[in-house]
C-alpha positions in Angstrom: 35.7 -0.8 -31.9 33.0 -1.7 -34.4 29.9 0.6 -34.6 26.8 -0.7 -32.9 23.4 -1.2 -34.5 20.8 1.1 -32.9 17.3 -0.1 -32.1 14.7 0.6 -34.9 11.0 0.9 -34.2 8.5 0.9 -37.1 4.8 1.0 -37.8 2.8 1.8 -40.9 -0.4 3.0 -42.5 -1.8 2.2 -45.9 -4.1 4.0 -48.3 -5.1 3.5 -52.0 -6.1 7.1 -52.5 -4.2 9.4 -50.0 -0.4 9.5 -50.2 0.1 11.1 -46.8 -1.8 8.2 -45.2 0.3 5.6 -47.0 3.5 5.8 -44.9 6.1 4.0 -42.8 6.9 5.4 -39.4 10.5 4.6 -38.5 12.3 5.7 -35.3 16.0 5.3 -34.7 15.6 4.9 -31.0 18.9 6.4 -29.9 19.2 9.3 -27.4 21.7 12.1 -27.5 22.7 11.8 -31.2 25.3 14.4 -32.0 24.0 16.2 -35.0 27.4 17.2 -36.2 28.3 13.5 -36.6 25.1 12.4 -38.3 25.4 10.9 -41.7 22.1 10.1 -43.3 21.3 8.7 -46.7 17.8 8.0 -48.1 16.9 6.7 -51.5 13.8 5.0 -53.0 15.1 1.6 -52.1 17.4 2.0 -49.0 18.5 3.9 -45.9 22.0 4.5 -44.5 22.7 5.9 -41.1 25.8 6.6 -39.0 26.3 8.9 -36.0 28.0 9.3 -32.6 25.6 9.3 -29.6 26.1 9.8 -25.9 26.7 12.6 -23.4 29.8 12.5 -21.2 28.3 15.2 -19.0 25.5 12.8 -18.1 27.8 9.9 -17.6 26.7 8.3 -20.9 29.6 7.0 -22.9 29.8 8.3 -26.5 29.7 5.4 -29.0 29.5 5.0 -32.7 26.3 3.6 -34.3 25.5 2.7 -37.9 23.2 0.5 -40.1 22.0 0.1 -43.7 18.8 -1.5 -44.8 16.9 -2.1 -48.1 13.2 -1.5 -48.0 10.6 -4.1 -48.8 9.2 -1.9 -51.6 10.2 1.5 -52.9 9.5 4.8 -51.1 9.2 8.4 -52.3 12.3 9.8 -50.8 11.6 13.4 -51.8 8.3 13.4 -50.0 9.6 11.7 -46.9 10.6 13.6 -43.8 13.0 13.3 -40.8 13.2 15.0 -37.4 16.1 14.8 -34.9 15.4 15.4 -31.2 17.2 14.5 -28.0 15.7 11.0 -27.8 15.7 9.8 -31.4 15.7 10.3 -35.2 12.1 10.1 -36.4 11.3 9.4 -40.1 8.0 9.4 -42.0 8.6 7.6 -45.2 6.0 7.8 -48.0 5.4 4.5 -49.7 5.6 4.8 -53.5 2.8 2.5 -54.4 -0.7 3.5 -53.2 -2.3 0.3 -52.0 -4.5 -0.9 -49.2 -2.3 -3.8 -48.1 0.3 -3.5 -45.5 3.9 -4.3 -46.1 4.5 -7.7 -44.5 7.9 -6.5 -43.2 10.2 -3.4 -43.3 13.1 -5.0 -45.1 13.5 -6.5 -48.5 15.2 -9.6 -47.2 13.1 -12.0 -45.1 15.8 -12.2 -42.4 15.1 -11.7 -38.7 16.9 -8.7 -37.3 16.8 -8.4 -33.5 17.3 -4.6 -33.8 14.1 -4.0 -35.8 11.0 -4.1 -33.6 7.3 -3.1 -34.0 6.5 0.3 -32.6 3.3 -0.6 -30.7 2.8 3.0 -29.7 2.0 3.8 -33.3 0.8 0.5 -34.7 -2.8 -0.2 -35.6 -4.1 -3.3 -37.5 -4.7 -3.0 -41.2 -8.4 -3.4 -40.9 -8.7 -0.9 -38.0 -6.6 2.0 -39.3 -9.4 4.1 -40.9 -6.7 6.5 -42.2 -5.6 7.3 -38.6 -2.2 9.0 -38.5 0.3 8.2 -35.8 1.2 10.8 -33.1 4.2 12.9 -33.7 7.5 12.4 -31.8 8.2 15.8 -30.5 11.2 16.6 -28.3 8.9 18.0 -25.5 6.7 14.8 -25.8 3.8 17.0 -27.0 2.6 13.9 -28.8 1.3 12.7 -25.5 -0.5 15.9 -24.7 -4.1 15.4 -23.6 -3.5 12.3 -21.4 -2.8 14.3 -18.2 -6.5 14.8 -17.9 -6.7 11.2 -16.6 -4.4 11.9 -13.7 -6.0 11.2 -10.3 -9.7 11.2 -11.5 -10.3 14.2 -9.2 -14.0 14.0 -9.3 -14.0 10.9 -7.1 -11.5 12.3 -4.5 -12.7 11.2 -1.1 -16.4 11.0 -1.9 -16.9 13.9 0.6 -20.7 13.7 0.5 -20.6 10.6 2.7 -18.1 11.9 5.2 -19.3 10.8 8.6 -23.0 10.7 7.9 -23.4 13.7 10.3 -27.2 13.4 10.4 -26.9 10.3 12.6 -24.2 11.6 14.9 -25.0 10.5 18.4 -28.9 10.4 18.0 -29.0 13.1 20.7 -32.8 13.0 21.0 -32.6 9.7 22.8 -30.0 10.8 25.4 -31.0 9.0 28.6 -34.8 9.2 27.9 -34.6 11.9 30.6 -37.6 12.2 32.8 -40.4 10.8 30.6 -42.7 13.7 31.7 -46.1 12.5 33.0 -44.6 9.6 35.0 -43.7 11.7 38.1 -46.7 10.5 40.1 -46.1 6.8 39.8 -45.4 4.9 43.0 -42.4 2.9 41.8 -42.0 1.0 45.1 -45.6 -0.2 44.7 -45.1 -1.0 41.1 -41.9 -3.0 41.8 -43.7 -4.9 44.6 -46.6 -5.8 42.3 -44.1 -6.8 39.6 -42.3 -9.0 42.1 -45.4 -10.8 43.1 -46.3 -11.2 39.4 -43.0 -12.9 38.7 -44.0 -15.7 40.8 -45.8 -17.1 37.8 -42.4 -18.4 36.6 -40.8 -16.3 33.9 -37.9 -17.8 32.0 -34.4 -16.4 31.8 -35.4 -14.1 29.1 -38.3 -12.6 31.1 -41.0 -14.3 29.0 -43.8 -16.0 31.0 -43.6 -19.8 30.6 -47.4 -20.1 30.6 -47.6 -18.0 27.5 -49.7 -15.2 29.3 -48.4 -12.0 27.9 -51.1 -9.8 29.6 -49.8 -6.5 30.9 -52.6 -6.1 33.6 -50.1 -6.2 36.4 -47.7 -3.7 34.7 -47.5 0.0 35.2 -50.7 2.0 34.5 -51.1 3.4 31.0 -49.5 6.8 30.4 -52.8 8.6 30.3 -53.8 7.2 33.8 -50.5 8.5 35.1 -51.3 11.9 33.8 -54.6 12.0 35.7 -53.0 10.7 38.9 -50.7 13.7 38.8 
């Protein structure tokens, strides 16, 4: 069986003055590479890779992978680095020429390769980079450390300060308007009789006098009179 081409993810930074900020980030996105099978060759103009990857204990078939590519421009091979972890082989390649312009592509030949893709997790636009380095690709994903602080936004959990608005619970002070002290001496039978005779003036369904007379002369005596009657 012919070896397969692994997925390659790349991004870059450029600098006219700082070599360690004038780099290519290249990830061979291939989990479970067997280190004993890895063959890796890096020169100023090219890269060669071959390895077996997979894990039968995890139900992942072991397969052969390989590729070769020529770089768009020369790199400084001795100053470049590589790191193998359980998810990938991660390379930081130093560009040989210090310049502000980005490489227009990774490879020398202007040929589309479906296995080579932009690494959007590390990419920034040329005019927005400001010398910013990409996060490292550690095996324990420590490159993403610091983001857990966004989990759950605990400060907003439940908005407990508004829970139930207990100050309004039941409005107990109005319970039944019990007793209305000071009205014990009122003759309610007489008052109802007087109100009944007053209703002869023709109130509408809502209890409003059709003649527009809103006088309360025939109503119950004022509260202070009721107190004196007691």
